[in-house]
C-alpha positions in Angstrom: -7.4 -12.5 17.2 -8.4 -9.0 18.1 -6.8 -6.1 16.1 -6.9 -2.7 17.8 -6.3 0.4 15.7 -7.0 4.1 16.1 -8.9 6.2 13.6 -8.3 9.9 14.0 -12.0 10.6 13.1 -13.7 7.7 14.9 -11.3 6.9 17.7 -10.4 3.3 18.8 -11.5 0.5 16.5 -11.5 -3.2 17.5 -12.2 -6.0 15.1 -11.5 -9.8 14.8 -9.1 -11.2 12.3 -8.1 -14.8 11.7 -4.8 -16.2 10.4 -5.1 -19.5 8.4 -2.5 -22.0 9.6 -0.3 -24.4 7.6 1.5 -27.3 9.1 3.3 -28.2 5.9 6.8 -26.9 4.9 6.6 -23.3 4.0 7.6 -23.9 0.3 4.8 -26.3 -0.4 1.2 -25.4 -1.5 -1.8 -26.6 0.5 -5.5 -26.8 -0.5 -7.4 -23.7 0.4 -11.0 -22.5 0.1 -13.2 -23.8 -2.7 -10.5 -26.3 -3.7 -8.0 -23.7 -4.7 -4.4 -24.0 -3.8 -3.1 -21.8 -0.9 0.2 -20.1 -1.0 2.6 -18.7 1.5 2.7 -14.9 1.6 5.4 -13.5 3.9 7.7 -10.5 4.5 8.6 -7.8 6.9 7.0 -4.6 7.9 9.5 -1.8 8.6 9.7 2.0 8.6 11.8 3.8 6.0 14.9 3.4 8.1 14.6 -0.4 8.2 13.4 -0.6 11.7 10.9 -3.3 12.5 7.3 -2.3 12.9 4.9 -3.8 15.4 1.4 -4.1 13.9 -0.9 -6.0 11.6 -1.1 -7.2 8.0 -4.7 -7.5 6.9 -6.2 -8.8 3.7 -8.9 -6.6 2.1 -9.1 -4.4 5.3 -12.7 -3.2 4.4 -13.8 -6.8 5.2 -11.2 -7.3 8.0 -11.5 -11.0 8.3 -8.1 -12.4 7.5 -4.9 -11.1 8.8 -2.0 -11.6 11.3 0.0 -9.7 13.8 3.6 -9.0 13.0 6.4 -10.6 15.1 8.9 -8.6 17.0 11.3 -8.4 14.1 8.4 -7.1 11.9 8.0 -10.3 10.0 4.6 -11.8 9.1 3.3 -15.0 7.5 0.0 -15.7 5.8 -1.4 -18.7 3.8 -4.0 -17.4 1.3 -6.0 -19.0 -1.5 -4.5 -18.6 -4.9 -5.8 -16.1 -7.2 -6.5 -12.3 -7.1 -6.7 -10.4 -3.9 -7.9 -6.8 -4.2 -5.7 -5.4 -1.4 -3.4 -6.1 1.5 -2.4 -3.5 4.0 0.1 -3.2 6.8 -0.8 -1.1 9.9 1.5 -0.1 12.8 0.2 -0.1 16.3 0.6 3.7 16.3 -1.6 4.0 13.2 -3.6 7.2 13.1 -1.3 8.9 15.7 2.2 8.6 14.2 1.8 6.6 11.0 -0.6 5.7 8.2 -0.9 2.3 6.5 1.0 0.9 3.6 -0.9 -0.8 0.8 -0.5 -3.5 -1.9 -3.1 -3.7 -4.6 -4.2 -6.3 -7.2 -2.1 -9.1 -5.8 -2.3 -12.4 -7.7 -0.9 -15.4 -5.8 0.2 -18.4 -7.7 3.2 -19.4 -5.7 5.2 -18.6 -2.5 5.7 -14.9 -2.5 7.7 -12.3 -0.6 5.9 -9.0 0.0 7.6 -6.3 2.2 5.8 -3.2 3.5 7.3 0.1 4.5 5.3 2.4 6.7 5.5 6.2 7.2 3.4 9.3 7.7 2.0 9.2 4.1 -0.4 6.7 2.6 -0.8 5.8 -1.0 -4.5 4.8 -1.4 -6.4 3.2 -4.3 -3.3 2.7 -6.5 -4.1 1.4 -9.9 -1.8 1.0 -13.0 -2.5 0.3 -16.6 -0.7 0.3 -19.9 -1.4 2.8 -22.7 0.3 2.9 -26.1 3.5 4.5 -25.0 3.1 5.0 -21.3 2.4 3.2 -18.1 -0.3 5.1 -16.2 -0.6 5.1 -12.4 -3.5 6.7 -10.5 -3.5 7.1 -6.7 -4.7 9.1 -3.8 -2.0 10.3 -1.3 -3.0 10.9 2.3 -1.0 12.9 4.7 -1.1 12.2 8.5 0.0 15.8 9.2 -2.9 17.1 7.1 -5.4 14.6 8.6 -4.5 15.6 12.2 -4.8 19.3 11.2 -8.3 18.6 9.9 -9.2 16.8 13.2 -7.8 19.7 15.2 -10.0 22.1 13.2 -13.1 19.9 13.9 -13.6 18.5 10.4 -15.2 15.2 9.7 -13.9 12.7 7.2 -15.8 14.2 4.2 -14.7 17.7 5.1 -11.2 16.5 5.3 -11.3 15.5 1.6 -10.8 19.2 0.8 -7.7 20.2 -1.2 -6.4 22.0 1.9 -6.0 18.7 3.7 -4.3 16.8 0.9 -0.5 16.7 0.1 0.4 18.9 -2.9 2.9 16.8 -4.8 5.6 17.7 -7.4 7.3 15.3 -9.8 10.4 15.5 -7.7 8.5 14.0 -4.8 7.7 10.8 -6.7 9.7 7.8 -7.6 8.3 4.9 -9.6 9.9 1.4 -9.9 8.8 -1.0 -12.7 10.1 -4.5 -12.0 12.7 -3.0 -9.6 13.9 -0.5 -12.2 13.5 3.2 -11.3 11.6 5.2 -13.9 11.0 8.9 -13.3 7.5 10.1 -14.1 7.2 12.1 -17.4 3.9 13.6 -16.2 2.3 14.1 -12.8 -1.1 15.8 -12.7 -3.8 16.2 -10.0 -7.4 15.7 -10.7 -10.6 15.5 -8.5 -11.8 12.0 -7.6 -15.5 11.5 -6.7 -16.1 10.5 -3.1 -19.8 11.1 -2.3 -22.8 13.3 -2.8 -24.0 15.1 0.3 -27.0 17.4 0.3 -26.8 17.6 -3.5 -23.2 18.6 -3.3 -20.5 16.5 -5.0 -17.6 15.7 -2.7 -14.2 15.1 -4.3 -10.7 14.5 -3.1 -7.5 15.3 -4.9 -6.0 12.3 -6.7 -3.0 12.0 -9.0 -2.1 10.5 -12.4 1.5 9.7 -13.0 2.8 8.6 -16.5 6.0 6.7 -17.2 7.4 6.3 -20.7 7.6 2.6 -21.6 10.7 1.2 -23.2 12.1 -2.3 -23.8 13.7 -2.5 -20.4 10.7 -1.4 -18.3 8.0 -3.3 -20.2 9.5 -6.8 -20.1 8.4 -9.4 -17.6 9.2 -9.4 -14.0 12.8 -9.9 -12.7 13.9 -11.1 -9.4 16.3 -8.7 -7.5 19.8 -9.9 -6.7 18.9 -9.9 -3.0 16.6 -12.8 -3.7 19.1 -14.8 -5.6 19.4 -17.5 -3.0 15.6 -17.9 -2.7 15.0 -19.5 -6.1 11.5 -20.7 -5.3 10.4 -17.1 -4.6 9.7 -14.7 -7.4 7.4 -11.8 -8.2 3.9 -12.7 -9.5 4.1 -14.8 -12.6 3.4 -13.0 -15.9 2.8 -9.8 -14.0 4.5 -6.4 -13.9 5.3 -5.0 -10.5 4.8 -1.3 -10.1 6.0 0.4 -6.9 5.4 4.0 -6.0 7.5 5.9 -3.4 6.7 9.4 -2.2 8.9 11.7 -0.1 7.1 14.9 0.6 7.8 18.0 2.8 5.1 19.9 4.6 5.7 23.4 6.2 3.7 23.8 9.3 4.1 26.1 12.3 7.5 27.2 11.0 8.7 23.6 10.9 9.5 21.2 8.0 7.8 17.8 8.4 9.1 15.0 6.2 6.4 12.5 5.2 7.2 9.2 3.3 4.9 6.6 1.9 5.0 3.6 -0.4 2.5 1.5 -2.4 2.7 -1.4 -4.8 0.4 -2.9 -7.4 0.6 -5.4 -10.3 -0.7 -5.4 -13.8 
């Protein structure tokens, strides 16, 4: 299958993706690569108003080998080997023009799993979460389509677009964090420079963020299935893992207009 996407800096991109098939009932595991069991990963890709998105869901996009095209209702189905997958991303057909991608990080498959994506004009890239003594820490890089298109218009390349001028400036009020479906407001949100490259002996960085959530008994327990999944008893969040979801709603003032950008990312620890 050919996936066609548009990169604002590079133009049209075309690459091949394959979608492993399964003829067995969806709730059963099959044998996958290297003798591992394969599991059914499925869900819907929508915008933040619940409308179906036409596009692709791709496993480890930097490799771009495994993926599938979304159906008309935004649904997708993949059968992947059990174990850890670094990332899975959802792209709309208007990627790079009207939307950016939505990411899931550190996915561990050991059963049939539901994974929904919501796509908007803001991307949450390289999201990583870890526990400290009293907090759960989340690092991430937000990317703004409005800012990216501004950089392209000004003739900047990808490295030049890493400048602070082209990154969203977030406040705590812009960020919502959900730990196992329970909302937890960040206690701290700070920006820091993240290394990207060295060019002509100059260090290139891009603004990234660290959010901290105070842990308590309710937010640090094991995963819970939301009520909406009550009828699907064979589907649950990743076993023995904590799900961390990050939602950003951010306003940009440009040309005397207010542009609302939304993005969502998810990871597990």
